[in-house]
DSSP file (Angstrom, degrees, kcal/mol; ACC not computed):
  #  RESIDUE AA STRUCTURE BP1 BP2  ACC     N-H-->O    O-->H-N    N-H-->O    O-->H-N    TCO  KAPPA ALPHA  PHI   PSI    X-CA   Y-CA   Z-CA
    1    1 A M              0   0    0      0, 0.0     7,-0.0     0, 0.0     2,-0.0   0.000 360.0 360.0 360.0 145.0    9.6   -0.6    0.0
    2    2 A T        -     0   0    0      1,-0.1     0, 0.0     2,-0.1     0, 0.0  -0.298 360.0-151.1 -68.1 150.4   12.2    0.8   -2.2
    3    3 A H        +     0   0    0      4,-0.0    -1,-0.1     5,-0.0     3,-0.0   0.481  64.1 110.5 -98.0  -5.8   14.1    3.9   -1.3
    4    4 A D     >  -     0   0    0      1,-0.2     4,-2.2     2,-0.0     5,-0.2  -0.593  61.9-149.5 -73.3 120.3   14.7    5.0   -4.9
    5    5 A P  H  > S+     0   0    0      0, 0.0     4,-2.1     0, 0.0    -1,-0.2   0.824  94.6  55.0 -62.1 -31.7   12.6    8.1   -5.5
    6    6 A L  H  > S+     0   0    0      2,-0.2     4,-2.6     1,-0.2     5,-0.2   0.924 109.0  46.8 -68.1 -43.3   12.2    7.2   -9.2
    7    7 A L  H  > S+     0   0    0      2,-0.2     4,-2.1     1,-0.2    -1,-0.2   0.897 111.7  51.8 -64.2 -39.3   10.8    3.8   -8.4
    8    8 A Q  H  X S+     0   0    0     -4,-2.2     4,-1.3     2,-0.2    -1,-0.2   0.911 111.7  46.9 -62.2 -41.7    8.5    5.2   -5.8
    9    9 A L  H  X S+     0   0    0     -4,-2.1     4,-3.2     1,-0.2    -2,-0.2   0.901 110.6  51.5 -67.9 -41.6    7.2    7.8   -8.4
   10   10 A L  H  < S+     0   0    0     -4,-2.6     4,-0.3     1,-0.2    -1,-0.2   0.875 106.2  56.1 -61.7 -37.3    6.7    5.1  -11.0
   11   11 A R  H  < S+     0   0    0     -4,-2.1     3,-0.2     1,-0.2    -1,-0.2   0.868 119.2  31.2 -62.7 -36.8    4.7    3.0   -8.6
   12   12 A R  H  < S+     0   0    0     -4,-1.3    -2,-0.2    -3,-0.2    -1,-0.2   0.804 135.5  22.3 -92.2 -32.6    2.3    5.9   -8.0
   13   13 A K    ><  +     0   0    0     -4,-3.2     3,-1.5    -5,-0.2    -1,-0.2  -0.491  63.9 157.4-138.6  64.4    2.3    7.7  -11.4
   14   14 A A  T 3   +     0   0    0     -4,-0.3    -1,-0.1     1,-0.3    -4,-0.1   0.649  68.4  68.0 -68.4 -15.6    3.4    5.2  -14.1
   15   15 A R  T 3  S+     0   0    0     -3,-0.1    -1,-0.3    -5,-0.0     2,-0.1   0.615  74.0 109.0 -81.0 -11.3    1.8    7.2  -16.9
   16   16 A L  S <  S-     0   0    0     -3,-1.5     2,-0.1     1,-0.1    -3,-0.0  -0.383  70.9-123.3 -66.3 141.7    4.1   10.2  -16.5
   17   17 A C     >  -     0   0    0      1,-0.1     4,-2.5    -2,-0.1     5,-0.2  -0.341  29.1-100.5 -77.9 167.5    6.6   10.5  -19.4
   18   18 A N  H  > S+     0   0    0      1,-0.2     4,-2.6     2,-0.2     5,-0.2   0.851 123.2  55.2 -58.5 -36.2   10.3   10.6  -18.8
   19   19 A Q  H  > S+     0   0    0      2,-0.2     4,-2.3     1,-0.2    -1,-0.2   0.929 109.9  45.5 -63.2 -45.2   10.4   14.4  -19.0
   20   20 A E  H  > S+     0   0    0      2,-0.2     4,-2.3     1,-0.2    -2,-0.2   0.897 113.2  50.2 -65.6 -41.0    7.7   14.8  -16.3
   21   21 A L  H  X S+     0   0    0     -4,-2.5     4,-1.7     1,-0.2    -2,-0.2   0.930 111.0  49.5 -60.9 -45.3    9.5   12.3  -14.1
   22   22 A A  H  X>S+     0   0    0     -4,-2.6     5,-2.4    -5,-0.2     4,-0.6   0.900 110.6  50.0 -61.9 -42.1   12.7   14.1  -14.5
   23   23 A E  H ><5S+     0   0    0     -4,-2.3     3,-0.7     1,-0.2    -1,-0.2   0.916 110.3  49.6 -64.0 -43.2   11.1   17.5  -13.7
   24   24 A L  H 3<5S+     0   0    0     -4,-2.3    -1,-0.2     1,-0.2    -2,-0.2   0.819 118.7  39.1 -65.2 -29.9    9.5   16.1  -10.5
   25   25 A L  H 3<5S-     0   0    0     -4,-1.7    -1,-0.2    -5,-0.2    -2,-0.2   0.399 107.6-124.9-100.0   1.5   12.8   14.6   -9.4
   26   26 A A  T <<5S+     0   0    0     -3,-0.7     2,-0.3    -4,-0.6    -3,-0.2   0.936  70.7 113.7  53.1  51.7   14.9   17.6  -10.6
   27   27 A C  S   <S-     0   0    0     -5,-2.4     2,-0.2    -6,-0.1    -1,-0.2  -0.817  72.7 -67.3-140.0-177.7   17.2   15.4  -12.7
   28   28 A D     >  -     0   0    0     -2,-0.3     4,-2.0     1,-0.1     5,-0.2  -0.520  30.5-139.2 -80.6 135.8   18.1   14.8  -16.3
   29   29 A K  H  > S+     0   0    0     -2,-0.2     4,-2.6     1,-0.2     5,-0.2   0.875 104.7  52.8 -59.3 -40.6   15.5   13.3  -18.7
   30   30 A A  H  > S+     0   0    0      1,-0.2     4,-2.4     2,-0.2    -1,-0.2   0.876 108.0  50.6 -65.2 -38.0   18.1   11.1  -20.4
   31   31 A A  H  > S+     0   0    0      2,-0.2     4,-2.3     1,-0.2    -1,-0.2   0.902 111.5  48.2 -66.3 -40.6   19.2    9.7  -17.0
   32   32 A V  H  X S+     0   0    0     -4,-2.0     4,-2.7     2,-0.2     5,-0.2   0.940 112.3  48.7 -63.4 -46.9   15.6    8.9  -16.1
   33   33 A A  H  X S+     0   0    0     -4,-2.6     4,-2.4     1,-0.2    -2,-0.2   0.901 112.6  48.0 -60.4 -42.3   15.0    7.2  -19.5
   34   34 A A  H  X S+     0   0    0     -4,-2.4     4,-2.3     2,-0.2    -1,-0.2   0.907 112.7  48.3 -66.0 -41.6   18.2    5.1  -19.1
   35   35 A K  H  X S+     0   0    0     -4,-2.3     4,-2.3     2,-0.2    -2,-0.2   0.928 113.4  46.3 -65.0 -45.9   17.4    4.1  -15.5
   36   36 A V  H  X S+     0   0    0     -4,-2.7     4,-2.4     2,-0.2    -2,-0.2   0.918 112.8  50.3 -63.8 -43.7   13.8    3.0  -16.5
   37   37 A A  H  X S+     0   0    0     -4,-2.4     4,-2.1    -5,-0.2    -1,-0.2   0.899 110.5  49.9 -61.5 -41.0   15.0    1.1  -19.5
   38   38 A A  H  X S+     0   0    0     -4,-2.3     4,-2.5     2,-0.2     6,-0.3   0.906 110.9  49.3 -64.4 -41.3   17.6   -0.7  -17.4
   39   39 A W  H  X>S+     0   0    0     -4,-2.3     6,-1.5     1,-0.2     5,-1.4   0.882 111.2  49.2 -65.9 -38.0   15.0   -1.6  -14.8
   40   40 A E  H  <5S+     0   0    0     -4,-2.4     3,-0.3     4,-0.2    -1,-0.2   0.890 113.4  48.0 -66.1 -37.9   12.7   -2.9  -17.6
   41   41 A Q  H  <5S+     0   0    0     -4,-2.1    -2,-0.2     1,-0.2    -1,-0.2   0.895 114.9  42.8 -69.4 -41.6   15.6   -4.9  -19.0
   42   42 A D  H  <5S-     0   0    0     -4,-2.5    -1,-0.2    -5,-0.1    -2,-0.2   0.480 115.5-108.9 -89.5   0.1   16.7   -6.5  -15.8
   43   43 A G  T  <5S+     0   0    0     -4,-0.8    -3,-0.2     2,-0.3     3,-0.1   0.544  86.0 119.4  89.2   5.9   13.2   -7.3  -14.5
   44   44 A T  S   <S+     0   0    0     -5,-1.4     2,-0.7    -6,-0.3    -4,-0.2   0.939  82.7  41.3 -66.2 -46.0   13.0   -4.7  -11.7
   45   45 A V  S    S+     0   0    0     -6,-1.5    -2,-0.3    -9,-0.2    -1,-0.2  -0.918  71.4 177.7-101.3 113.8   10.0   -3.1  -13.5
   46   46 A L        -     0   0    0     -2,-0.7     2,-0.3     1,-0.3    -1,-0.1   0.707  56.3 -50.9 -90.9 -22.5    7.9   -6.0  -14.8
   47   47 A G        -     0   0    0      2,-0.0     2,-0.3    -4,-0.0    -1,-0.3  -0.977  48.1-103.2 169.7-178.0    5.1   -3.9  -16.3
   48   48 A Y        +     0   0    0     -2,-0.3     2,-0.3    -3,-0.1   -37,-0.0  -0.972  32.3 173.8-133.6 145.6    2.5   -1.1  -15.9
   49   49 A H        -     0   0    0     -2,-0.3     2,-0.3     2,-0.0   -35,-0.2  -0.994  28.2-118.8-151.4 159.3   -1.2   -1.3  -15.4
   50   50 A A        -     0   0    0     -2,-0.3     2,-0.7   -36,-0.0    -2,-0.0  -0.723  25.2-127.7 -93.6 147.2   -4.2    0.8  -14.6
   51   51 A V        -     0   0    0     -2,-0.3     2,-0.4    93,-0.1    92,-0.0  -0.880  33.2-161.5 -94.2 114.6   -6.3    0.4  -11.5
   52   52 A I        -     0   0    0     -2,-0.7     3,-0.1     5,-0.0    -2,-0.0  -0.819  19.6-135.3-104.9 133.7   -9.8    0.0  -12.7
   53   53 A N     >  -     0   0    0     -2,-0.4     4,-2.0     1,-0.2     6,-0.2  -0.784  17.5-157.3 -82.0 109.1  -13.0    0.5  -10.6
   54   54 A P  H  >>S+     0   0    0      0, 0.0     5,-2.5     0, 0.0     4,-0.7   0.836  88.9  54.2 -62.5 -32.5  -15.0   -2.6  -11.7
   55   55 A D  H >45S+     0   0    0      1,-0.2     3,-0.7     2,-0.2    -2,-0.0   0.937 111.1  44.4 -65.5 -45.8  -18.3   -1.0  -10.7
   56   56 A A  H 345S+     0   0    0      1,-0.2    -1,-0.2    -3,-0.1    -4,-0.0   0.823 115.8  48.3 -67.1 -31.6  -17.7    2.1  -12.8
   57   57 A A  H 3<5S-     0   0    0     -4,-2.0    -1,-0.2     2,-0.1    -2,-0.2   0.514 111.3-118.8 -87.3  -5.5  -16.5    0.0  -15.7
   58   58 A G  T <<5 +     0   0    0     -3,-0.7     2,-0.5    -4,-0.7    -3,-0.2   0.740  56.2 160.6  74.1  22.2  -19.5   -2.3  -15.5
   59   59 A D      < -     0   0    0     -5,-2.5    -1,-0.2    -6,-0.2    -2,-0.1  -0.676  21.2-178.1 -81.5 122.3  -17.2   -5.3  -14.8
   60   60 A T        +     0   0    0     -2,-0.5    -1,-0.1    -3,-0.1    -5,-0.0   0.233  34.8 132.6-105.2  12.8  -19.1   -8.2  -13.3
   61   61 A A        -     0   0    0      1,-0.1     2,-0.4    -7,-0.1    49,-0.2  -0.202  53.1-127.0 -62.4 157.3  -16.2  -10.5  -12.8
   62   62 A V  E     -A  109   0A   0     47,-3.4    47,-2.6    49,-0.1     2,-0.4  -0.906  17.9-158.3-110.6 133.6  -15.7  -12.3   -9.5
   63   63 A S  E     -A  108   0A   0     -2,-0.4    74,-2.7    74,-0.4     2,-0.4  -0.891  10.0-173.2-111.2 143.6  -12.5  -12.2   -7.5
   64   64 A A  E     -AB 107 136A   0     43,-2.6    43,-2.7    -2,-0.4     2,-0.6  -0.991  20.3-145.4-137.0 145.2  -11.5  -14.7   -4.9
   65   65 A F  E     -AB 106 135A   0     70,-3.6    70,-2.5    -2,-0.4     2,-0.6  -0.951  24.2-163.5-105.9 121.1   -8.6  -15.0   -2.4
   66   66 A I  E     -AB 105 134A   0     39,-3.5    39,-2.7    -2,-0.6     2,-0.5  -0.926  11.3-151.2-116.6 120.2   -7.7  -18.6   -2.0
   67   67 A E  E     -AB 104 133A   0     66,-3.0    66,-1.9    -2,-0.6     2,-0.5  -0.745  20.8-166.5 -83.3 130.2   -5.6  -19.9    0.9
   68   68 A V  E     -AB 103 132A   0     35,-2.7    35,-2.5    -2,-0.5    34,-1.8  -0.977  13.9-159.8-126.6 125.2   -3.6  -22.9   -0.2
   69   69 A K  E     + B   0 131A   0     62,-2.7    61,-2.9    -2,-0.5    62,-1.3  -0.886  24.3 176.8 -98.5 131.9   -1.8  -25.4    2.0
   70   70 A V  E     - B   0 129A   0     -2,-0.5    59,-0.2    59,-0.3    58,-0.1  -0.884  35.4-114.7-132.5 162.2    0.8  -27.4    0.1
   71   71 A T        -     0   0    0     57,-2.5     2,-0.0    -2,-0.3    -2,-0.0  -0.884  39.5-126.6 -93.8 118.0    3.5  -30.0    0.7
   72   72 A P        -     0   0    0      0, 0.0     2,-0.3     0, 0.0     6,-0.2  -0.362  23.3-122.0 -65.7 145.7    6.9  -28.5    0.0
   73   73 A E  B >>  -D   77   0B   0      4,-2.9     4,-2.7     1,-0.1     3,-1.1  -0.624  26.7-102.8 -88.0 145.6    9.1  -30.4   -2.4
   74   74 A R  T 34 S+     0   0    0     -2,-0.3    -1,-0.1     1,-0.3     0, 0.0  -0.506 107.3   4.4 -64.8 127.7   12.5  -31.7   -1.5
   75   75 A G  T 34 S+     0   0    0     -2,-0.3    -1,-0.3     1,-0.1    -2,-0.0   0.272 134.0  55.1  81.6 -12.6   15.1  -29.4   -3.0
   76   76 A G  T X4 S-     0   0    0     -3,-1.1     3,-1.3     1,-0.2     4,-0.4   0.527  77.0-167.8-126.5 -13.3   12.5  -27.0   -4.4
   77   77 A G  B 3<  -D   73   0B   0     -4,-2.7    -4,-2.9     1,-0.2     4,-0.3  -0.361  67.8 -31.3  60.5-131.6   10.4  -26.0   -1.4
   78   78 A F  T 3> S+     0   0    0     -6,-0.2     4,-2.7     1,-0.1    -1,-0.2   0.599 118.3  90.2 -93.5 -14.6    7.2  -24.2   -2.4
   79   79 A D  H <> S+     0   0    0     -3,-1.3     4,-2.6     1,-0.2     5,-0.2   0.871  83.4  47.5 -58.7 -48.8    8.6  -22.6   -5.6
   80   80 A R  H  > S+     0   0    0     -4,-0.4     4,-1.9     1,-0.2    -1,-0.2   0.934 117.6  41.2 -62.1 -47.5    7.9  -25.2   -8.2
   81   81 A L  H  > S+     0   0    0     -4,-0.3     4,-2.5     2,-0.2    -1,-0.2   0.897 114.1  53.1 -68.0 -40.1    4.3  -25.7   -7.2
   82   82 A A  H  X S+     0   0    0     -4,-2.7     4,-2.6     1,-0.2    -2,-0.2   0.909 110.2  47.7 -61.5 -41.6    3.7  -22.0   -6.6
   83   83 A M  H  X S+     0   0    0     -4,-2.6     4,-1.2    -5,-0.2    -1,-0.2   0.860 109.8  53.1 -68.1 -35.1    5.0  -21.2  -10.1
   84   84 A R  H  < S+     0   0    0     -4,-1.9     3,-0.3    -5,-0.2     4,-0.3   0.924 112.7  44.1 -64.1 -43.7    2.8  -24.0  -11.6
   85   85 A I  H >< S+     0   0    0     -4,-2.5     3,-1.6     1,-0.2     6,-0.2   0.914 109.2  57.1 -65.4 -43.3   -0.2  -22.4   -9.9
   86   86 A A  H 3< S+     0   0    0     -4,-2.6    -1,-0.2     1,-0.3    -2,-0.2   0.745  96.9  64.8 -61.6 -24.8    0.8  -18.9  -10.9
   87   87 A R  T 3< S+     0   0    0     -4,-1.2    -1,-0.3    -3,-0.3    -2,-0.2   0.612  74.8 107.9 -78.0 -12.0    0.8  -19.9  -14.6
   88   88 A F  S X  S-     0   0    0     -3,-1.6     3,-1.1    -4,-0.3    -3,-0.0  -0.434  75.4-129.6 -65.3 140.1   -3.0  -20.6  -14.7
   89   89 A D  T 3  S+     0   0    0      1,-0.3    -1,-0.1    -2,-0.1    19,-0.1   0.822 106.0  58.1 -59.9 -33.1   -4.8  -17.9  -16.7
   90   90 A Q  T 3  S+     0   0    0     17,-0.1    18,-2.3     2,-0.0     2,-0.5   0.712  87.6  90.8 -71.9 -20.0   -7.3  -17.4  -13.9
   91   91 A V  E <   +C  107   0A   0     -3,-1.1    16,-0.2    16,-0.2     3,-0.1  -0.664  43.4 171.4 -84.4 121.9   -4.6  -16.5  -11.4
   92   92 A V  E    S+     0   0A   0     14,-2.9     2,-0.3    -2,-0.5    15,-0.2   0.691  71.5  11.5 -99.7 -23.9   -3.8  -12.8  -11.2
   93   93 A S  E     -C  106   0A   0     13,-1.4    13,-2.8     2,-0.0    -1,-0.3  -0.991  57.4-173.1-151.2 149.8   -1.5  -13.0   -8.1
   94   94 A C  E     +C  105   0A   0     -2,-0.3     2,-0.4    11,-0.2    11,-0.2  -0.949  12.7 179.5-147.7 123.7    0.2  -15.7   -6.1
   95   95 A Y  E     -C  104   0A   0      9,-2.6     9,-2.6    -2,-0.3     2,-0.5  -0.952  30.7-128.6-128.3 142.5    2.1  -15.2   -2.9
   96   96 A L  E     -C  103   0A   0     -2,-0.4     2,-0.3     7,-0.2     7,-0.2  -0.785  44.5-173.3 -79.3 131.6    4.1  -17.3   -0.4
   97   97 A A        -     0   0    0      5,-3.3     2,-0.2    -2,-0.5    -2,-0.0  -0.888  24.4-125.4-132.7 158.0    2.6  -16.3    2.9
   98   98 A S        +     0   0    0     -2,-0.3     2,-0.3     2,-0.1     3,-0.2  -0.547  68.9  49.5 -92.1 166.5    3.1  -16.9    6.6
   99   99 A G  S    S-     0   0    0     -2,-0.2    -2,-0.0     1,-0.2     0, 0.0  -0.806 110.7 -17.6 111.3-149.3    0.3  -18.2    8.9
  100  100 A G  S    S+     0   0    0     -2,-0.3     2,-0.3   -31,-0.0    -1,-0.2   0.466 125.2  39.8 -81.0  -2.6   -2.0  -21.1    8.7
  101  101 A Y        -     0   0    0     -3,-0.2   -32,-0.2     1,-0.1     3,-0.1  -0.866  69.5-136.9-137.8 172.1   -1.6  -21.6    4.9
  102  102 A D  S    S+     0   0    0    -34,-1.8    -5,-3.3    -2,-0.3     2,-0.4   0.838  80.7  32.9-101.7 -42.1    1.4  -21.5    2.5
  103  103 A L  E     -AC  68  96A   0    -35,-2.5   -35,-2.7    -7,-0.2     2,-0.5  -0.918  56.5-154.6-121.5 144.5    0.2  -19.7   -0.6
  104  104 A M  E     -AC  67  95A   0     -9,-2.6    -9,-2.6    -2,-0.4     2,-0.5  -0.983  21.3-171.1-113.4 118.6   -2.3  -16.9   -1.1
  105  105 A V  E     -AC  66  94A   0    -39,-2.7   -39,-3.5    -2,-0.5     2,-0.5  -0.935  12.3-154.2-115.6 129.6   -3.7  -17.0   -4.6
  106  106 A V  E     -AC  65  93A   0    -13,-2.8   -14,-2.9    -2,-0.5   -13,-1.4  -0.915  20.0-176.0-105.4 125.7   -5.9  -14.3   -6.2
  107  107 A V  E     -AC  64  91A   0    -43,-2.7   -43,-2.6    -2,-0.5     2,-0.4  -0.909  14.1-158.6-124.5 145.8   -8.2  -15.6   -8.9
  108  108 A V  E     +A   63   0A   0    -18,-2.3     2,-0.3    -2,-0.3   -45,-0.2  -0.989  18.6 165.6-124.8 136.5  -10.7  -13.9  -11.3
  109  109 A G  E     -A   62   0A   0    -47,-2.6   -47,-3.4    -2,-0.4     3,-0.1  -0.929  48.2-109.6-141.6 166.3  -13.6  -15.6  -13.0
  110  110 A A  S    S-     0   0    0     -2,-0.3     2,-0.3   -49,-0.2   -47,-0.1   0.835  97.2 -14.0 -65.7 -32.9  -16.7  -14.6  -14.9
  111  111 A D  S  > S-     0   0    0    -49,-0.1     4,-1.7   -50,-0.1     3,-0.2  -0.922  81.4 -81.9-157.6 179.0  -18.9  -15.9  -12.0
  112  112 A L  H  > S+     0   0    0     -2,-0.3     4,-2.7     1,-0.2     5,-0.2   0.879 123.4  55.2 -59.3 -40.0  -18.9  -17.9   -8.8
  113  113 A R  H  > S+     0   0    0      1,-0.2     4,-2.8     2,-0.2    -1,-0.2   0.887 105.1  52.3 -63.0 -39.1  -19.2  -21.2  -10.8
  114  114 A E  H  > S+     0   0    0      2,-0.2     4,-2.1     1,-0.2    -1,-0.2   0.913 111.8  45.6 -64.8 -41.9  -16.1  -20.5  -12.9
  115  115 A V  H  X S+     0   0    0     -4,-1.7     4,-2.4     2,-0.2    -2,-0.2   0.919 113.0  50.9 -65.4 -43.2  -14.0  -19.8   -9.8
  116  116 A A  H  X S+     0   0    0     -4,-2.7     4,-2.8     1,-0.2     5,-0.3   0.901 109.6  50.5 -61.5 -41.4  -15.4  -22.9   -8.1
  117  117 A R  H  X>S+     0   0    0     -4,-2.8     4,-3.0     2,-0.2     5,-0.6   0.912 109.4  51.4 -62.7 -41.7  -14.6  -25.0  -11.2
  118  118 A F  I  X>S+     0   0    0     -4,-2.1     5,-2.5     1,-0.2     4,-1.9   0.944 113.1  44.9 -59.4 -47.6  -11.0  -23.7  -11.2
  119  119 A V  I  <>S+     0   0    0     -4,-2.4     5,-3.1     3,-0.2     6,-0.3   0.935 121.3  37.4 -63.3 -47.0  -10.6  -24.6   -7.5
  120  120 A S  I  <5S+     0   0    0     -4,-2.8    -2,-0.2    -5,-0.2    -1,-0.2   0.877 127.0  32.1 -77.0 -37.2  -12.1  -28.1   -7.8
  121  121 A E  I  <5S+     0   0    0     -4,-3.0    -3,-0.2    -5,-0.3    -2,-0.2   0.811 133.9  16.1 -92.9 -31.8  -10.8  -29.1  -11.2
  122  122 A K  I  <<S+     0   0    0     -4,-1.9     4,-0.3    -5,-0.6    -3,-0.2   0.850 126.8  36.2-108.6 -53.9   -7.4  -27.4  -11.5
  123  123 A L  I > <S+     0   0    0     -5,-2.5     3,-1.5     1,-0.2    -4,-0.2   0.971 118.9  42.2 -72.9 -55.6   -6.1  -26.2   -8.1
  124  124 A S  T 3 <S+     0   0    0     -5,-3.1    -1,-0.2     1,-0.3    -4,-0.1   0.751 110.1  59.3 -65.8 -24.1   -7.2  -28.8   -5.7
  125  125 A S  T 3  S+     0   0    0     -6,-0.3    -1,-0.3     2,-0.1    -2,-0.2   0.530  79.3 110.9 -85.2  -4.8   -6.3  -31.6   -8.0
  126  126 A L  S X  S-     0   0    0     -3,-1.5     3,-1.9    -4,-0.3     2,-0.2  -0.470  79.5-108.0 -70.1 137.4   -2.6  -30.7   -8.2
  127  127 A D  T 3  S+     0   0    0      1,-0.2     3,-0.1    -2,-0.2    -1,-0.1  -0.469 107.6  30.3 -61.7 131.6   -0.2  -33.1   -6.6
  128  128 A G  T 3  S+     0   0    0      1,-0.3   -57,-2.5    -2,-0.2     2,-0.6   0.164  86.2 119.3 102.3 -17.5    1.1  -31.4   -3.4
  129  129 A V  E <   +B   70   0A   0     -3,-1.9    -1,-0.3   -59,-0.2   -59,-0.3  -0.745  34.6 176.9 -83.8 119.4   -2.0  -29.3   -2.7
  130  130 A I  E     -     0   0A   0    -61,-2.9     2,-0.3    -2,-0.6   -60,-0.2   0.896  59.7 -20.8 -88.0 -48.0   -3.3  -30.4    0.7
  131  131 A S  E     -B   69   0A   0    -62,-1.3   -62,-2.7     2,-0.0    -1,-0.3  -0.987  52.0-151.6-158.8 162.5   -6.3  -28.0    1.1
  132  132 A T  E     -B   68   0A   0     -2,-0.3     2,-0.4   -64,-0.2   -64,-0.2  -0.965   1.5-163.9-136.2 154.5   -7.8  -24.7    0.0
  133  133 A A  E     -B   67   0A   0    -66,-1.9   -66,-3.0    -2,-0.3     2,-0.4  -0.962  16.9-152.7-138.0 122.1  -10.1  -22.1    1.5
  134  134 A T  E     -B   66   0A   0     -2,-0.4     2,-0.4   -68,-0.2   -68,-0.2  -0.813  11.5-174.7-104.3 132.8  -11.8  -19.7   -0.8
  135  135 A H  E     -B   65   0A   0    -70,-2.5   -70,-3.6    -2,-0.4     2,-0.3  -0.993  17.9-141.8-124.6 123.2  -12.8  -16.1    0.2
  136  136 A F  E     -B   64   0A   0     -2,-0.4     2,-0.4   -72,-0.2   -72,-0.3  -0.672  18.1-118.7 -89.7 139.6  -14.8  -14.0   -2.3
  137  137 A R        +     0   0    0    -74,-2.7   -74,-0.4    -2,-0.3     3,-0.1  -0.620  31.9 177.1 -73.1 125.0  -14.2  -10.3   -2.7
  138  138 A L        -     0   0    0     -2,-0.4     2,-0.3     1,-0.4    -1,-0.2   0.806  65.0  -5.2 -97.7 -39.4  -17.4   -8.5   -1.9
  139  139 A K        -     0   0    0      0, 0.0     2,-0.5     0, 0.0    -1,-0.4  -0.981  60.9-135.8-157.1 144.2  -16.3   -4.9   -2.2
  140  140 A T        +     0   0    0     -2,-0.3     3,-0.1     1,-0.1    -3,-0.0  -0.908  22.3 169.4-106.8 129.2  -13.0   -3.0   -2.8
  141  141 A Y  S    S+     0   0    0     -2,-0.5     7,-2.6     1,-0.4     8,-0.6   0.746  73.7   5.8-102.2 -36.2  -12.2    0.0   -0.6
  142  142 A K  E     +E  147   0C   0      5,-0.3    -1,-0.4     6,-0.1     2,-0.4  -0.986  61.1 179.7-151.6 138.2   -8.5    0.5   -1.7
  143  143 A E  E >  S-E  146   0C   0      3,-2.2     3,-2.3    -2,-0.3   -92,-0.0  -0.981  72.0 -13.8-144.2 129.7   -6.3   -1.2   -4.2
  144  144 A N  T 3  S-     0   0    0     -2,-0.4     3,-0.1     1,-0.3   -93,-0.1   0.838 130.4 -49.3  48.5  39.0   -2.7   -0.5   -5.1
  145  145 A G  T 3  S+     0   0    0      1,-0.2     2,-0.5     0, 0.0    -1,-0.3   0.413 113.4 116.8  87.6  -2.1   -2.8    2.7   -3.1
  146  146 A F  E <   -E  143   0C   0     -3,-2.3    -3,-2.2     4,-0.0     2,-0.3  -0.886  58.7-138.8-107.1 127.0   -6.0    4.0   -4.8
  147  147 A L  E     -E  142   0C   0     -2,-0.5    -5,-0.3    -5,-0.2    -6,-0.1  -0.636   5.6-157.2 -77.8 135.2   -9.2    4.6   -2.7
  148  148 A F  S    S+     0   0    0     -7,-2.6    -1,-0.1    -2,-0.3    -6,-0.1   0.789  89.7  27.0 -84.4 -29.1  -12.3    3.5   -4.6
  149  149 A E  S    S-     0   0    0     -8,-0.6    -1,-0.3     2,-0.0     3,-0.0  -0.681  84.6-153.5-131.3  78.9  -14.7    5.8   -2.7
  150  150 A P        -     0   0    0      0, 0.0     2,-0.4     0, 0.0    -4,-0.0  -0.299  20.5-122.7 -57.8 130.9  -12.7    8.8   -1.5
  151  151 A D        -     0   0    0      1,-0.1    -4,-0.0     2,-0.1    -2,-0.0  -0.597  11.7-152.3 -77.1 128.6  -14.3   10.2    1.6
  152  152 A S  S    S+     0   0    0     -2,-0.4     2,-0.3    -3,-0.0    -1,-0.1   0.713  79.6  62.2 -76.5 -18.9  -15.3   13.8    1.2
  153  153 A T        -     0   0    0      2,-0.1    -2,-0.1     1,-0.1     0, 0.0  -0.797  67.9-151.9-105.6 151.4  -14.9   14.4    4.9
  154  154 A T        +     0   0    0     -2,-0.3     2,-0.1     2,-0.0    -1,-0.1  -0.210  38.5 159.3-110.5  40.6  -11.8   14.1    6.9
  155  155 A E        -     0   0    0      1,-0.1     2,-0.2     0, 0.0    -2,-0.1  -0.400  39.7-121.8 -67.3 137.3  -13.6   13.2   10.1
  156  156 A R        -     0   0    0     -2,-0.1     2,-0.1     1,-0.1    -1,-0.1  -0.488  28.6-104.8 -78.3 149.4  -11.5   11.4   12.7
  157  157 A L        -     0   0    0     -2,-0.2     2,-0.3     1,-0.1    -1,-0.1  -0.467  38.5-106.5 -71.9 145.4  -12.6    8.1   14.0
  158  158 A I        -     0   0    0     -2,-0.1     2,-0.5     1,-0.0    -1,-0.1  -0.575  30.2-156.7 -75.0 131.3  -14.0    8.0   17.5
  159  159 A V        -     0   0    0     -2,-0.3    -1,-0.0    -3,-0.0    -3,-0.0  -0.948  11.8-171.3-110.2 122.3  -11.7    6.5   20.1
  160  160 A S              0   0    0     -2,-0.5    -2,-0.0     1,-0.1     0, 0.0  -0.869 360.0 360.0-115.6 150.5  -13.4    5.2   23.1
  161  161 A P              0   0    0      0, 0.0    -1,-0.1     0, 0.0    -2,-0.0   0.485 360.0 360.0 -71.6 360.0  -11.8    3.9   26.4
């Protein structure tokens, strides 16, 4: 995680204007604006988004986490194939991961069939993809630092010997 306090604040409260950011950090508004603009220009800050509760918004889309095993390419490793996968419209995130698979791909579709079609027709058929394992999201408890059902009690968990 970054140690820059402005980046940490942007990660948690991206909707704040430069003046509000400057006040919270006790620094100059122009300096904040220049820093943010430079980060947007050099690709440090790629964008901003809202964290939406799909249940509250009436969103019935289906999310899936797909483990993908691939054959690394000579001279390119996993990068070329991972970028090819990441460019599909259905893919919202794509990560190189450690463990029993190489890539973790997060996909969104209108329903289970749409996700299944993506896996069978697009993902699994790519040269270099050895296997996939799909896990569907059933419920979200926390996303990007936001709790979806904040607990009204601060009761401690029971610890047993």
